[in-house]
MDAnalysis code that builds the backbone (N, CA, C; Angstrom):
import MDAnalysis as mda
import numpy as np

u = mda.Universe.empty(693, n_residues=231, atom_resindex=np.repeat(np.arange(231), 3), trajectory=True)
u.add_TopologyAttr("name", ["N", "CA", "C"] * 231)
u.add_TopologyAttr("resid", np.arange(1, 232))
u.add_TopologyAttr("resname", ["UNK", "UNK", "UNK", "UNK", "UNK", "UNK", "UNK", "UNK", "UNK", "UNK", "UNK", "UNK", "UNK", "UNK", "UNK", "UNK", "UNK", "UNK", "UNK", "UNK", "UNK", "UNK", "UNK", "UNK", "UNK", "UNK", "UNK", "UNK", "UNK", "UNK", "UNK", "UNK", "UNK", "UNK", "UNK", "UNK", "UNK", "UNK", "UNK", "UNK", "UNK", "UNK", "UNK", "UNK", "UNK", "UNK", "UNK", "UNK", "UNK", "UNK", "UNK", "UNK", "UNK", "UNK", "UNK", "UNK", "UNK", "UNK", "UNK", "UNK", "UNK", "UNK", "UNK", "UNK", "UNK", "UNK", "UNK", "UNK", "UNK", "UNK", "UNK", "UNK", "UNK", "UNK", "UNK", "UNK", "UNK", "UNK", "UNK", "UNK", "UNK", "UNK", "UNK", "UNK", "UNK", "UNK", "UNK", "UNK", "UNK", "UNK", "UNK", "UNK", "UNK", "UNK", "UNK", "UNK", "UNK", "UNK", "UNK", "UNK", "UNK", "UNK", "UNK", "UNK", "UNK", "UNK", "UNK", "UNK", "UNK", "UNK", "UNK", "UNK", "UNK", "UNK", "UNK", "UNK", "UNK", "UNK", "UNK", "UNK", "UNK", "UNK", "UNK", "UNK", "UNK", "UNK", "UNK", "UNK", "UNK", "UNK", "UNK", "UNK", "UNK", "UNK", "UNK", "UNK", "UNK", "UNK", "UNK", "UNK", "UNK", "UNK", "UNK", "UNK", "UNK", "UNK", "UNK", "UNK", "UNK", "UNK", "UNK", "UNK", "UNK", "UNK", "UNK", "UNK", "UNK", "UNK", "UNK", "UNK", "UNK", "UNK", "UNK", "UNK", "UNK", "UNK", "UNK", "UNK", "UNK", "UNK", "UNK", "UNK", "UNK", "UNK", "UNK", "UNK", "UNK", "UNK", "UNK", "UNK", "UNK", "UNK", "UNK", "UNK", "UNK", "UNK", "UNK", "UNK", "UNK", "UNK", "UNK", "UNK", "UNK", "UNK", "UNK", "UNK", "UNK", "UNK", "UNK", "UNK", "UNK", "UNK", "UNK", "UNK", "UNK", "UNK", "UNK", "UNK", "UNK", "UNK", "UNK", "UNK", "UNK", "UNK", "UNK", "UNK", "UNK", "UNK", "UNK", "UNK", "UNK", "UNK", "UNK", "UNK", "UNK", "UNK", "UNK", "UNK", "UNK", "UNK", "UNK"])
u.atoms.positions = np.array([
    [-10.827, -10.409, 21.692],
    [-9.610, -11.055, 21.219],
    [-8.743, -10.038, 20.495],
    [-7.443, -10.091, 20.698],
    [-6.526, -9.152, 20.073],
    [-6.474, -9.378, 18.565],
    [-6.335, -8.300, 17.809],
    [-6.233, -8.395, 16.365],
    [-4.815, -8.680, 15.919],
    [-3.862, -8.615, 16.817],
    [-2.473, -8.802, 16.434],
    [-1.769, -9.689, 17.439],
    [-0.576, -10.124, 17.024],
    [0.240, -10.926, 17.920],
    [1.648, -10.361, 17.927],
    [2.550, -11.013, 18.636],
    [3.945, -10.628, 18.785],
    [4.119, -9.592, 19.886],
    [5.224, -9.689, 20.584],
    [5.569, -8.720, 21.613],
    [5.983, -7.416, 20.953],
    [5.308, -6.284, 21.231],
    [5.618, -5.043, 20.539],
    [6.910, -4.392, 20.979],
    [7.557, -4.841, 22.044],
    [8.739, -4.168, 22.547],
    [10.007, -4.722, 21.917],
    [10.969, -3.821, 21.614],
    [12.287, -4.179, 21.096],
    [12.233, -5.273, 20.036],
    [11.566, -5.035, 18.901],
    [11.409, -6.082, 17.892],
    [12.738, -6.488, 17.270],
    [12.919, -7.776, 17.050],
    [14.138, -8.292, 16.450],
    [14.164, -7.976, 14.957],
    [15.344, -7.610, 14.458],
    [15.491, -7.333, 13.034],
    [14.993, -5.980, 12.609],
    [14.653, -5.122, 13.560],
    [14.070, -3.821, 13.210],
    [15.046, -2.960, 12.423],
    [16.296, -2.885, 12.866],
    [17.265, -2.008, 12.196],
    [17.460, -2.397, 10.744],
    [17.560, -3.707, 10.491],
    [17.763, -4.181, 9.127],
    [16.565, -3.841, 8.241],
    [15.369, -4.090, 8.759],
    [14.179, -3.803, 7.963],
    [14.031, -2.309, 7.707],
    [14.174, -1.508, 8.749],
    [13.998, -0.066, 8.591],
    [15.027, 0.524, 7.638],
    [16.249, 0.008, 7.697],
    [17.288, 0.505, 6.807],
    [17.024, 0.202, 5.345],
    [16.149, -0.783, 5.080],
    [15.820, -1.123, 3.696],
    [14.734, -0.223, 3.120],
    [14.115, 0.605, 3.959],
    [13.033, 1.479, 3.511],
    [13.576, 2.840, 3.084],
    [13.035, 3.426, 2.004],
    [13.496, 4.750, 1.562],
    [13.423, 5.806, 2.659],
    [12.455, 5.701, 3.563],
    [12.280, 6.705, 4.605],
    [13.478, 6.774, 5.542],
    [14.154, 5.647, 5.746],
    [15.265, 5.596, 6.701],
    [16.581, 5.158, 6.064],
    [16.613, 5.044, 4.755],
    [17.775, 4.470, 4.069],
    [19.053, 5.282, 4.256],
    [18.931, 6.586, 4.512],
    [20.120, 7.435, 4.621],
    [20.611, 7.600, 6.060],
    [20.038, 6.866, 6.991],
    [20.484, 6.942, 8.378],
    [21.649, 5.994, 8.626],
    [22.527, 6.387, 9.532],
    [23.642, 5.535, 9.920],
    [23.136, 4.374, 10.774],
    [23.986, 3.360, 10.915],
    [23.569, 2.162, 11.646],
    [23.194, 2.466, 13.088],
    [23.956, 3.343, 13.748],
    [23.639, 3.659, 15.136],
    [22.335, 4.442, 15.242],
    [22.023, 5.255, 14.213],
    [20.757, 5.988, 14.209],
    [19.582, 5.035, 14.003],
    [19.774, 4.051, 13.135],
    [18.727, 3.042, 12.935],
    [18.465, 2.275, 14.222],
    [19.540, 1.977, 14.950],
    [19.377, 1.270, 16.224],
    [18.575, 2.114, 17.214],
    [18.785, 3.436, 17.168],
    [18.045, 4.330, 18.071],
    [16.548, 4.314, 17.766],
    [16.209, 4.481, 16.495],
    [14.790, 4.595, 16.158],
    [14.079, 3.240, 16.238],
    [14.853, 2.147, 16.080],
    [14.237, 0.816, 16.091],
    [13.520, 0.533, 17.408],
    [14.024, 1.128, 18.487],
    [13.417, 0.873, 19.797],
    [12.011, 1.443, 19.918],
    [11.653, 2.353, 19.025],
    [10.343, 3.012, 19.115],
    [9.257, 2.303, 18.313],
    [9.641, 1.316, 17.516],
    [8.683, 0.646, 16.650],
    [8.022, -0.542, 17.323],
    [6.817, -0.842, 16.870],
    [6.094, -2.040, 17.292],
    [5.859, -2.912, 16.062],
    [6.258, -4.153, 16.144],
    [6.057, -5.097, 15.037],
    [4.806, -5.911, 15.336],
    [3.832, -5.820, 14.428],
    [2.547, -6.469, 14.659],
    [2.211, -7.409, 13.500],
    [1.525, -8.491, 13.826],
    [1.048, -9.448, 12.829],
    [-0.474, -9.415, 12.799],
    [-1.036, -9.206, 11.595],
    [-2.480, -9.105, 11.424],
    [-2.989, -10.222, 10.527],
    [-4.152, -10.729, 10.845],
    [-4.791, -11.727, 9.988],
    [-5.365, -11.054, 8.737],
    [-5.739, -11.859, 7.754],
    [-6.388, -11.329, 6.558],
    [-7.766, -10.771, 6.916],
    [-8.131, -9.654, 6.317],
    [-9.450, -9.080, 6.517],
    [-9.601, -8.227, 7.762],
    [-8.493, -7.881, 8.399],
    [-8.544, -7.041, 9.602],
    [-8.578, -5.566, 9.196],
    [-9.478, -4.806, 9.784],
    [-9.508, -3.355, 9.568],
    [-8.518, -2.709, 10.527],
    [-7.484, -2.110, 9.966],
    [-6.421, -1.509, 10.780],
    [-6.867, -0.170, 11.354],
    [-7.586, 0.592, 10.575],
    [-8.213, 1.818, 11.077],
    [-9.358, 2.198, 10.152],
    [-10.269, 2.985, 10.695],
    [-11.465, 3.396, 9.960],
    [-11.359, 4.853, 9.520],
    [-11.985, 5.133, 8.403],
    [-12.132, 6.498, 7.916],
    [-12.792, 7.362, 8.981],
    [-12.280, 8.570, 9.158],
    [-12.813, 9.583, 10.085],
    [-12.461, 9.338, 11.549],
    [-11.682, 8.304, 11.846],
    [-11.240, 8.116, 13.224],
    [-9.910, 8.840, 13.423],
    [-9.562, 9.193, 14.668],
    [-8.270, 9.848, 14.907],
    [-7.118, 8.927, 14.503],
    [-6.055, 9.534, 14.001],
    [-4.877, 8.763, 13.617],
    [-3.823, 8.801, 14.708],
    [-3.313, 7.633, 15.063],
    [-2.299, 7.571, 16.121],
    [-1.018, 6.890, 15.670],
    [-1.071, 6.124, 14.580],
    [0.078, 5.340, 14.150],
    [0.287, 5.426, 12.644],
    [1.557, 5.354, 12.224],
    [1.916, 5.148, 10.828],
    [2.356, 3.691, 10.684],
    [2.062, 3.092, 9.532],
    [2.325, 1.674, 9.304],
    [3.333, 1.495, 8.170],
    [4.248, 0.538, 8.332],
    [5.168, 0.130, 7.279],
    [5.060, -1.374, 7.101],
    [4.817, -1.818, 5.876],
    [4.527, -3.231, 5.618],
    [5.814, -4.023, 5.420],
    [5.979, -5.046, 6.228],
    [7.096, -5.981, 6.036],
    [6.693, -7.090, 5.066],
    [5.519, -7.647, 5.259],
    [5.000, -8.683, 4.362],
    [3.481, -8.595, 4.360],
    [2.879, -9.148, 3.303],
    [1.435, -9.082, 3.189],
    [0.998, -7.917, 2.315],
    [-0.256, -7.520, 2.435],
    [-0.793, -6.432, 1.613],
    [-1.991, -5.786, 2.297],
    [-2.214, -4.527, 1.945],
    [-3.263, -3.721, 2.580],
    [-4.010, -2.938, 1.508],
    [-5.319, -2.897, 1.640],
    [-6.164, -2.108, 0.733],
    [-6.633, -0.868, 1.478],
    [-6.446, 0.288, 0.867],
    [-6.876, 1.560, 1.441],
    [-8.094, 2.037, 0.660],
    [-9.217, 2.214, 1.359],
    [-10.464, 2.516, 0.672],
    [-11.139, 3.750, 1.258],
    [-11.920, 4.401, 0.401],
    [-12.803, 5.485, 0.836],
    [-14.236, 4.978, 0.723],
    [-15.032, 5.237, 1.738],
    [-16.415, 4.769, 1.768],
    [-17.354, 5.965, 1.674],
    [-18.191, 5.967, 0.637],
    [-19.121, 7.065, 0.428],
    [-20.307, 7.000, 1.372],
    [-21.143, 8.010, 1.309],
    [-22.300, 8.085, 2.204],
    [-23.271, 6.943, 2.005],
    [-23.320, 6.401, 0.778],
    [-24.234, 5.292, 0.496],
    [-23.585, 3.939, 0.783],
    [-22.341, 3.954, 1.239],
    [-21.642, 2.707, 1.531],
    [-20.813, 2.174, 0.387],
    [-20.829, 2.863, -0.748],
    [-20.038, 2.418, -1.898],
    [-18.551, 2.618, -1.619],
    [-17.753, 1.627, -2.014],
    [-16.316, 1.680, -1.755],
    [-15.542, 2.080, -3.008],
    [-14.495, 2.881, -2.800],
    [-13.527, 3.196, -3.851],
    [-12.146, 2.880, -3.294],
    [-11.431, 1.997, -3.970],
    [-10.088, 1.651, -3.521],
    [-9.127, 2.745, -3.951],
    [-8.502, 3.382, -2.980],
    [-7.560, 4.461, -3.250],
    [-6.158, 3.938, -3.519],
    [-5.819, 2.825, -2.880],
    [-4.481, 2.276, -3.047],
    [-4.460, 0.837, -2.575],
    [-3.561, 0.064, -3.148],
    [-3.264, -1.282, -2.678],
    [-1.763, -1.330, -2.454],
    [-1.360, -1.704, -1.253],
    [0.033, -1.579, -0.848],
    [0.622, -2.920, -0.467],
    [1.927, -3.059, -0.714],
    [2.617, -4.301, -0.402],
    [3.888, -4.054, 0.382],
    [4.755, -5.060, 0.482],
    [5.979, -4.966, 1.288],
    [6.845, -3.761, 0.933],
    [7.350, -3.099, 1.979],
    [8.216, -1.944, 1.804],
    [7.488, -0.622, 1.679],
    [6.153, -0.658, 1.643],
    [5.389, 0.582, 1.486],
    [4.795, 1.006, 2.825],
    [4.588, 2.304, 2.970],
    [4.037, 2.843, 4.214],
    [2.694, 3.505, 3.944],
    [1.912, 3.637, 4.997],
    [0.615, 4.297, 4.885],
    [0.196, 4.804, 6.267],
    [-0.825, 5.652, 6.255],
    [-1.310, 6.221, 7.503],
    [-0.547, 7.435, 7.963],
    [0.317, 7.960, 7.086],
    [1.172, 9.079, 7.503],
    [0.459, 10.423, 7.493],
    [-0.580, 10.574, 6.682],
    [-1.201, 11.897, 6.543],
    [-1.796, 12.408, 7.851],
    [-2.615, 11.594, 8.493],
    [-3.233, 12.049, 9.740],
    [-2.206, 12.189, 10.860],
    [-1.101, 11.450, 10.747],
    [-0.031, 11.579, 11.728],
    [0.669, 12.929, 11.571],
    [0.785, 13.385, 10.324],
    [1.504, 14.634, 10.065],
    [0.646, 15.866, 10.325],
    [-0.647, 15.804, 9.954],
    [-1.458, 17.025, 10.089],
    [-2.429, 16.993, 11.271],
    [-2.504, 15.864, 11.977],
    [-3.373, 15.798, 13.146],
    [-4.846, 15.666, 12.838],
    [-5.196, 15.528, 11.555],
    [-6.602, 15.372, 11.176],
    [-7.027, 13.907, 11.287],
    [-8.334, 13.675, 11.202],
    [-8.837, 12.306, 11.257],
    [-8.450, 11.537, 9.992],
    [-8.544, 10.230, 10.067],
    [-8.189, 9.386, 8.934],
    [-9.046, 9.733, 7.720],
    [-8.407, 9.828, 6.559],
    [-9.128, 10.139, 5.331],
    [-9.621, 8.890, 4.625],
    [-9.247, 7.704, 5.127],
    [-9.627, 6.452, 4.485],
    [-9.601, 5.322, 5.508],
    [-10.081, 4.170, 5.071],
    [-10.068, 2.947, 5.867],
    [-9.009, 2.008, 5.299],
    [-8.284, 1.304, 6.166],
    [-7.245, 0.368, 5.722],
    [-7.586, -1.037, 6.185],
    [-7.564, -1.993, 5.247],
    [-7.937, -3.384, 5.526],
    [-6.881, -4.318, 4.941],
    [-6.476, -5.315, 5.690],
    [-5.486, -6.267, 5.183],
    [-6.119, -7.176, 4.129],
    [-5.387, -7.360, 3.022],
    [-5.827, -8.259, 1.959],
    [-5.299, -9.669, 2.157],
    [-4.308, -9.807, 3.011],
    [-3.652, -11.090, 3.278],
    [-3.058, -11.005, 4.676],
    [-2.642, -12.122, 5.253],
    [-1.912, -12.036, 6.522],
    [-0.742, -11.072, 6.370],
    [-0.627, -10.138, 7.281],
    [0.291, -9.018, 7.104],
    [1.100, -8.746, 8.362],
    [2.396, -8.499, 8.149],
    [3.268, -8.040, 9.230],
    [3.596, -6.577, 8.963],
    [3.369, -5.724, 9.939],
    [3.618, -4.297, 9.780],
    [4.359, -3.758, 10.996],
    [5.092, -2.686, 10.764],
    [5.817, -1.985, 11.831],
    [5.116, -0.666, 12.075],
    [4.766, -0.393, 13.317],
    [3.972, 0.776, 13.673],
    [4.822, 1.808, 14.400],
    [4.589, 3.070, 14.058],
    [5.308, 4.171, 14.682],
    [4.318, 5.248, 15.093],
    [4.465, 5.767, 16.297],
    [3.509, 6.752, 16.802],
    [3.758, 8.131, 16.198],
    [2.749, 8.978, 16.313],
    [2.843, 10.340, 15.814],
    [3.990, 11.091, 16.482],
    [4.090, 10.994, 17.802],
    [5.137, 11.719, 18.534],
    [6.522, 11.266, 18.096],
    [6.707, 9.955, 17.909],
    [8.017, 9.445, 17.515],
    [8.374, 9.861, 16.099],
    [7.411, 9.810, 15.177],
    [7.695, 10.225, 13.805],
    [8.109, 11.687, 13.759],
    [7.375, 12.540, 14.449],
    [7.710, 13.969, 14.429],
    [9.069, 14.226, 15.081],
    [9.386, 13.461, 16.121],
    [10.702, 13.601, 16.741],
    [11.804, 13.208, 15.758],
    [11.612, 12.101, 15.042],
    [12.615, 11.635, 14.084],
    [12.800, 12.643, 12.949],
    [11.695, 13.229, 12.489],
    [11.781, 14.197, 11.389],
    [12.526, 15.449, 11.814],
    [12.450, 15.798, 13.089],
    [13.182, 16.955, 13.614],
    [14.640, 16.606, 13.893],
    [14.859, 15.440, 14.458],
    [16.194, 15.033, 14.891],
    [17.074, 14.576, 13.733],
    [16.463, 13.955, 12.728],
    [17.222, 13.396, 11.610],
    [16.751, 14.033, 10.298],
    [17.464, 15.038, 9.788],
    [17.060, 15.712, 8.538],
    [16.822, 14.765, 7.359],
    [17.597, 13.665, 7.202],
    [17.307, 12.768, 6.072],
    [15.899, 12.166, 6.126],
    [15.382, 11.937, 7.334],
    [14.017, 11.400, 7.464],
    [13.009, 12.455, 7.017],
    [13.256, 13.701, 7.380],
    [12.370, 14.792, 6.979],
    [12.337, 14.921, 5.455],
    [13.523, 14.876, 4.824],
    [13.587, 14.986, 3.373],
    [12.929, 13.786, 2.695],
    [13.143, 12.607, 3.263],
    [12.540, 11.412, 2.681],
    [11.017, 11.445, 2.797],
    [10.504, 11.982, 3.895],
    [9.053, 12.083, 4.050],
    [8.474, 13.071, 3.035],
    [9.171, 14.150, 2.784],
    [8.729, 15.087, 1.741],
    [8.632, 14.363, 0.407],
    [9.630, 13.511, 0.111],
    [9.614, 12.767, -1.149],
    [8.447, 11.790, -1.194],
    [8.143, 11.159, -0.078],
    [6.985, 10.258, -0.009],
    [5.705, 11.007, -0.375],
    [5.547, 12.197, 0.195],
    [4.344, 12.982, -0.073],
    [4.295, 13.468, -1.517],
    [5.445, 13.857, -2.058],
    [5.509, 14.271, -3.463],
    [5.113, 13.116, -4.375],
    [5.646, 11.938, -4.087],
    [5.307, 10.758, -4.889],
    [3.816, 10.444, -4.796],
    [3.228, 10.641, -3.609],
    [1.791, 10.414, -3.439],
    [0.999, 11.358, -4.359],
    [1.386, 12.624, -4.368],
    [0.667, 13.607, -5.184],
    [0.785, 13.269, -6.662],
    [1.977, 12.923, -7.108],
    [2.174, 12.586, -8.522],
    [1.381, 11.330, -8.904],
    [1.404, 10.341, -8.026],
    [0.662, 9.109, -8.296],
    [-0.836, 9.376, -8.360],
    [-1.327, 10.208, -7.449],
    [-2.753, 10.550, -7.442],
    [-3.133, 11.300, -8.706],
    [-2.260, 12.195, -9.168],
    [-2.545, 12.960, -10.387],
    [-2.615, 12.036, -11.600],
    [-1.688, 11.078, -11.692],
    [-1.715, 10.132, -12.817],
    [-2.969, 9.267, -12.778],
    [-3.336, 8.846, -11.578],
    [-4.527, 8.003, -11.451],
    [-5.794, 8.790, -11.782],
    [-5.867, 10.031, -11.336],
    [-7.025, 10.868, -11.645],
    [-7.153, 11.077, -13.150],
    [-6.022, 11.254, -13.819],
    [-6.039, 11.413, -15.275],
    [-6.596, 10.155, -15.942],
    [-6.143, 8.991, -15.479],
    [-6.629, 7.739, -16.050],
    [-8.122, 7.563, -15.780],
    [-8.555, 7.871, -14.561],
    [-9.961, 7.709, -14.197],
    [-10.853, 8.648, -15.005],
    [-10.329, 9.806, -15.374],
    [-11.120, 10.814, -16.075],
    [-11.183, 10.572, -17.573],
    [-10.056, 10.182, -18.165],
    [-9.972, 10.151, -19.624],
    [-9.957, 8.750, -20.237],
    [-9.803, 7.706, -19.425],
    [-9.737, 6.352, -19.971],
    [-11.054, 5.606, -19.739],
    [-11.339, 4.653, -20.626],
    [-12.478, 3.767, -20.397],
    [-12.068, 2.685, -19.409],
    [-12.963, 1.735, -19.131],
    [-12.674, 0.710, -18.126],
    [-11.428, -0.090, -18.503],
    [-11.289, -0.435, -19.776],
    [-10.120, -1.189, -20.220],
    [-8.838, -0.402, -19.958],
    [-8.850, 0.874, -20.292],
    [-7.666, 1.703, -20.065],
    [-7.351, 1.881, -18.596],
    [-8.402, 2.047, -17.785],
    [-8.185, 2.213, -16.344],
    [-7.639, 0.935, -15.725],
    [-8.165, -0.215, -16.168],
    [-7.676, -1.489, -15.649],
    [-6.215, -1.692, -16.034],
    [-5.880, -1.414, -17.295],
    [-4.491, -1.555, -17.737],
    [-3.574, -0.650, -16.926],
    [-4.027, 0.572, -16.659],
    [-3.226, 1.505, -15.870],
    [-2.955, 0.949, -14.470],
    [-3.992, 0.441, -13.816],
    [-3.825, -0.070, -12.449],
    [-2.917, -1.297, -12.425],
    [-3.085, -2.192, -13.386],
    [-2.249, -3.393, -13.419],
    [-0.791, -3.043, -13.669],
    [-0.540, -2.108, -14.567],
    [0.835, -1.681, -14.831],
    [1.448, -1.008, -13.610],
    [0.642, -0.201, -12.927],
    [1.123, 0.468, -11.723],
    [1.482, -0.548, -10.644],
    [0.627, -1.546, -10.466],
    [0.895, -2.583, -9.479],
    [2.122, -3.401, -9.853],
    [2.267, -3.697, -11.135],
    [3.435, -4.466, -11.587],
    [4.726, -3.687, -11.370],
    [4.667, -2.378, -11.580],
    [5.844, -1.538, -11.369],
    [6.251, -1.518, -9.904],
    [5.274, -1.477, -9.003],
    [5.565, -1.358, -7.578],
    [5.816, -2.696, -6.900],
    [5.098, -3.738, -7.320],
    [5.187, -5.005, -6.589],
    [5.348, -6.209, -7.492],
    [5.717, -5.984, -8.750],
    [5.859, -7.089, -9.684],
    [7.140, -7.881, -9.484],
    [7.050, -9.189, -9.709],
    [8.206, -10.077, -9.630],
    [8.264, -10.933, -10.896],
    [9.454, -10.980, -11.556],
    [9.578, -11.827, -12.754],
    [9.340, -13.297, -12.408],
    [8.661, -13.996, -13.299],
    [8.420, -15.427, -13.113],
    [8.245, -16.054, -14.491],
    [8.029, -17.362, -14.532],
    [7.911, -18.061, -15.805],
    [6.728, -17.568, -16.620],
    [5.697, -17.074, -15.948],
    [4.495, -16.623, -16.648],
    [4.523, -15.139, -17.003],
    [5.637, -14.476, -16.741],
    [5.768, -13.060, -17.045],
    [6.135, -12.273, -15.809],
    [5.354, -11.240, -15.513],
    [5.533, -10.449, -14.302],
    [4.352, -10.713, -13.383],
    [4.635, -11.271, -12.212],
    [3.565, -11.567, -11.265],
    [3.331, -10.380, -10.343],
    [2.081, -9.961, -10.231],
    [1.703, -8.966, -9.233],
    [1.568, -9.709, -7.911],
    [2.421, -9.398, -6.955],
    [2.514, -10.196, -5.736],
    [1.421, -9.899, -4.717],
    [0.571, -8.937, -5.014],
    [-0.556, -8.625, -4.132],
    [-1.790, -9.375, -4.620],
    [-2.411, -10.211, -3.781],
    [-3.587, -10.972, -4.217],
    [-4.793, -10.060, -4.421],
    [-5.432, -10.185, -5.584],
    [-6.558, -9.316, -5.913],
    [-7.664, -10.104, -6.588],
    [-8.888, -9.792, -6.231],
    [-10.046, -10.349, -6.934],
    [-10.523, -9.318, -7.963],
    [-11.429, -9.759, -8.840],
    [-11.996, -8.814, -9.798],
    [-12.842, -7.762, -9.091],
    [-13.420, -8.117, -7.967],
    [-14.176, -7.129, -7.185],
    [-13.221, -6.058, -6.657],
    [-12.038, -6.477, -6.178],
    [-11.039, -5.504, -5.724],
    [-10.683, -4.544, -6.853],
    [-10.418, -5.097, -8.032],
    [-10.046, -4.261, -9.172],
    [-11.187, -3.346, -9.600],
    [-12.419, -3.842, -9.483],
    [-13.570, -3.006, -9.838],
    [-13.637, -1.774, -8.950],
    [-13.345, -1.926, -7.657],
    [-13.374, -0.771, -6.764],
    [-12.177, 0.148, -6.996],
    [-11.135, -0.368, -7.651],
    [-9.979, 0.467, -7.967],
    [-10.220, 1.324, -9.204],
    [-10.962, 0.790, -10.172],
    [-11.160, 1.514, -11.432],
    [-12.523, 2.186, -11.515],
    [-13.328, 2.067, -10.455],
    [-14.633, 2.723, -10.445],
    [-15.602, 2.138, -11.450],
    [-15.657, 0.799, -11.501],
    [-16.528, 0.124, -12.463],
    [-17.192, -1.070, -11.797],
    [-18.109, -1.704, -12.526],
    [-18.739, -2.909, -12.014],
    [-17.827, -4.107, -12.243],
    [-18.095, -5.177, -11.490],
    [-17.311, -6.397, -11.688],
    [-17.505, -6.933, -13.100],
    [-18.720, -6.804, -13.636],
    [-18.992, -7.298, -14.982],
    [-18.150, -6.560, -16.023],
    [-18.023, -5.245, -15.867],
    [-17.213, -4.460, -16.798],
    [-15.739, -4.843, -16.704],
    [-15.287, -5.072, -15.481],
    [-13.894, -5.477, -15.285],
    [-13.667, -6.857, -15.889],
    [-14.632, -7.755, -15.721],
    [-14.514, -9.095, -16.289],
    [-14.353, -9.034, -17.805],
    [-15.116, -8.170, -18.459],
    [-15.000, -8.010, -19.914],
    [-13.627, -7.457, -20.288],
    [-13.139, -6.471, -19.524],
    [-11.825, -5.893, -19.804],
    [-10.717, -6.920, -19.604],
    [-10.855, -7.741, -18.554],
    [-9.876, -8.806, -18.302],
    [-9.858, -9.778, -19.478],
    [-11.026, -10.131, -19.991],
    [-11.116, -11.057, -21.123],
    [-10.414, -10.488, -22.352],
    [-10.556, -9.196, -22.574],
    [-9.893, -8.563, -23.722],
    [-8.378, -8.628, -23.569],
    [-7.881, -8.298, -22.382],
    [-6.431, -8.337, -22.156],
    [-5.898, -9.756, -22.288],
    [-6.663, -10.723, -21.819],
    [-6.234, -12.120, -21.943],
    [-6.229, -12.561, -23.402],
    [-7.225, -12.140, -24.166],
    [-7.301, -12.531, -25.578],
    [-6.167, -11.924, -26.392],
    [-5.638, -10.801, -25.934],
    [-4.517, -10.153, -26.613],
    [-3.166, -10.691, -26.140],
    [-3.201, -11.645, -25.219],
    [-1.960, -12.240, -24.738],
    [-1.181, -11.368, -23.785],
    [-1.859, -10.397, -23.170],
    [-1.186, -9.462, -22.266],
    [-1.341, -9.830, -20.797],
    [-2.287, -10.712, -20.484],
    [-2.620, -10.975, -19.085],
    [-2.980, -12.437, -18.882],
    [-2.548, -12.969, -17.764],
    [-2.942, -14.288, -17.307],
    [-3.467, -14.162, -15.887],
    [-4.503, -14.899, -15.551],
    [-5.090, -14.831, -14.215],
    [-5.238, -16.241, -13.670],
    [-4.815, -16.435, -12.439],
    [-4.975, -17.718, -11.760],
    [-5.477, -17.442, -10.351],
    [-6.814, -17.478, -10.184],
    [-7.391, -17.134, -8.892],
    [-7.180, -15.669, -8.583],
    [-6.458, -15.390, -7.499],
    [-6.160, -13.999, -7.133],
    [-4.750, -13.595, -7.557],
    [-4.111, -14.435, -8.385],
    [-2.764, -14.121, -8.894],
    [-2.890, -13.580, -10.318],
    [-2.160, -12.488, -10.579],
    [-2.236, -11.811, -11.871],
    [-0.848, -11.734, -12.475],
    [-0.762, -12.070, -13.782],
    [0.522, -12.110, -14.472],
    [0.443, -11.262, -15.739],
    [1.314, -10.294, -15.855],
    [1.390, -9.492, -17.073],
    [2.399, -10.136, -18.009],
    [1.980, -10.365, -19.248],
    [2.852, -11.021, -20.221],
    [3.810, -10.043, -20.875],
    [3.363, -8.797, -21.049],
    [4.194, -7.785, -21.694],
    [3.905, -6.452, -21.034],
    [4.611, -6.120, -19.916],
    [4.312, -4.896, -19.180],
    [4.450, -3.625, -20.000],
    [5.181, -3.670, -21.133],
    [5.334, -2.477, -21.962],
    [4.209, -2.363, -22.981],
    [3.337, -3.374, -23.024],
    [2.257, -3.380, -24.028],
    [1.102, -2.524, -23.639],
])
């Protein structure tokens, strides 16, 4: 059975969506129309593995809706969540750019719509359209800076500090104001957060309780609300 649906050819609304992304935001309308023909719009169910660590990379993904967890799996099978991504974010670009195998596994956290672009098409666009090349450099720079900040938190902070760092980062990238504060629009369980901060679920549960007791966090199932993102 196919893991996705929708006709991949000539997707409707491609130019509008692509133009909203930083990678293509500086392209003219006619240029967006040109590149839109190369994309495939796919719909994935929750829990689908989009690609596995160490497999060849053939596509880059851009999320229209839904969310994706990017994980590294150790030799013993232990998982470390490297990133959690939501609408407007891209992933899978590294192996497309350097031709190496996938450095991580990507799994949908919710029903997800993504736009896929092949390695050949991405490299053609980066050569043909200088703004795309510059924007991709910025994407990679942002990745390095984000990884450095996360490594610092993982090294020098305790579980409470690491959890606060991840929640603030998620709120900055995917937070939406609501009556309960700032809602993190990506659904997450405490197990998901434990794999993000390199701790046990029990340790994360204790840290969550502390943040809730301080009036900084509210949790409703897989929905997370920050009461004071500057706290």
